[in-house]
C-alpha positions as CSV (number, residue, x, y, z in Angstrom):
1,M,128.5,36.0,167.2
2,H,130.4,38.5,169.3
3,S,132.3,37.6,172.4
4,P,131.1,39.4,175.6
5,V,134.8,39.7,176.6
6,A,136.5,42.8,175.3
7,P,139.8,42.1,173.6
8,I,142.9,42.8,175.7
9,A,144.6,46.1,174.7
10,S,148.1,45.7,173.4
11,A,149.1,49.2,174.5
12,K,151.8,49.2,177.2
13,Q,150.6,50.1,180.6
14,P,152.0,53.4,182.0
15,R,155.0,52.9,184.3
16,L,154.5,54.0,187.8
17,R,156.9,56.8,188.2
18,L,158.0,58.0,191.7
19,S,158.1,61.7,192.4
20,P,161.5,62.9,193.8
21,N,159.6,64.0,196.9
22,T,158.6,60.3,197.5
23,L,162.2,59.7,198.5
24,H,163.3,63.1,199.6
25,R,160.7,63.7,202.3
26,P,161.3,60.6,204.4
27,I,165.1,60.9,204.0
28,N,164.9,64.6,205.0
29,L,162.8,63.7,208.0
30,A,165.2,60.9,209.0
31,L,168.1,63.4,208.7
32,F,166.3,65.8,211.0
33,I,165.3,63.2,213.6
34,V,168.8,61.5,213.6
35,G,170.5,64.9,213.8
36,C,168.3,65.9,216.8
37,G,169.2,62.6,218.4
38,L,172.8,63.1,217.9
39,A,172.7,66.6,219.3
40,G,170.6,65.5,222.2
41,T,172.9,62.5,223.1
42,G,176.0,64.8,222.6
43,W,174.6,67.4,225.0
44,L,173.6,64.6,227.4
45,L,177.1,63.2,227.5
46,D,178.7,66.6,227.8
47,Q,176.4,68.2,230.5
48,R,174.3,65.6,232.3
49,L,176.6,62.6,232.7
50,P,180.0,63.7,234.1
51,H,183.3,62.4,232.9
52,G,185.6,60.2,234.9
53,P,184.9,58.6,238.2
54,Y,182.0,60.8,239.0
55,S,179.9,59.0,236.4
56,R,180.1,55.7,238.2
57,G,176.6,54.4,239.2
58,L,174.8,57.2,237.3
59,D,172.3,56.4,234.6
60,I,169.6,58.2,232.6
61,L,166.6,56.1,231.5
62,G,168.5,53.0,232.6
63,Y,171.5,53.7,230.3
64,T,175.0,54.5,231.6
65,R,177.4,57.1,230.0
66,H,179.1,54.3,228.1
67,Q,175.8,53.1,226.6
68,W,174.7,56.6,225.7
69,G,178.1,57.0,224.0
70,T,177.5,53.9,222.0
71,L,174.0,55.2,220.9
72,H,175.7,58.6,220.0
73,T,178.3,56.9,217.8
74,W,175.6,54.8,216.0
75,L,173.5,57.8,215.4
76,G,176.6,59.6,213.9
77,Y,177.2,56.6,211.6
78,T,173.5,56.7,210.6
79,L,173.7,60.5,209.9
80,I,176.8,60.0,207.7
81,A,175.0,57.3,205.7
82,L,171.9,59.5,205.3
83,V,173.9,62.5,204.2
84,G,175.7,60.4,201.6
85,L,172.3,59.1,200.3
86,H,170.9,62.7,200.4
87,L,173.9,63.9,198.2
88,V,173.4,60.9,195.8
89,L,169.7,61.9,195.4
90,H,170.6,65.6,194.8
91,A,173.5,64.8,192.3
92,T,171.6,66.6,189.5
93,W,171.2,69.7,191.6
94,L,174.8,69.6,192.7
95,R,176.0,69.3,189.1
96,R,173.7,71.9,187.8
97,I,173.4,74.5,190.5
98,A,176.3,74.1,193.0
99,A,178.9,73.5,190.3
100,G,177.2,75.4,187.5
101,K,179.7,76.2,184.7
102,H,182.6,75.5,187.1
103,P,182.6,71.7,187.9
104,W,185.9,72.3,189.9
105,R,183.7,73.8,192.6
106,L,181.9,70.5,193.1
107,V,185.2,68.5,193.1
108,A,186.9,71.0,195.4
109,G,183.9,70.8,197.9
110,L,183.9,67.0,197.9
111,A,187.6,66.8,198.1
112,A,187.6,69.2,201.2
113,G,185.1,67.0,202.9
114,A,187.1,63.9,202.2
115,A,190.2,65.6,203.4
116,V,188.6,66.3,206.8
117,I,187.5,62.7,207.1
118,V,191.0,61.4,206.1
119,F,192.7,63.8,208.6
120,F,190.8,62.3,211.5
121,M,191.6,58.8,210.3
122,I,195.4,59.4,210.1
123,V,196.1,62.0,212.8
124,P,198.5,60.5,215.3
125,I,197.4,59.2,218.7
126,R,199.4,60.2,221.7
127,R,199.5,59.1,225.3
């Protein structure tokens, strides 16, 4: 007598494979939105909310200059993290296309970026 249940196939199930666009699109969108927010808050701080004693008592959407500055700072940190993630996700492109047959180009570019960051971390503060 035959069993009405079909035997379980022993073949491996195909693995779900994510397309690069599955990650790249939302990260690129986040980069765009955060970059626009950073530009907007920077412009707001520079043009709409004056520096110094003139800013006392002023607010936009219930936020003071100091609070907008804090938001601007955190948007900057977020943008840095997203750019880092973007570079990691595009590491193959960087190695193949940007560096090509000259890997020193990639190293030089990354070193230049790191040098700019380190410069601002160590530049002396004056009074």
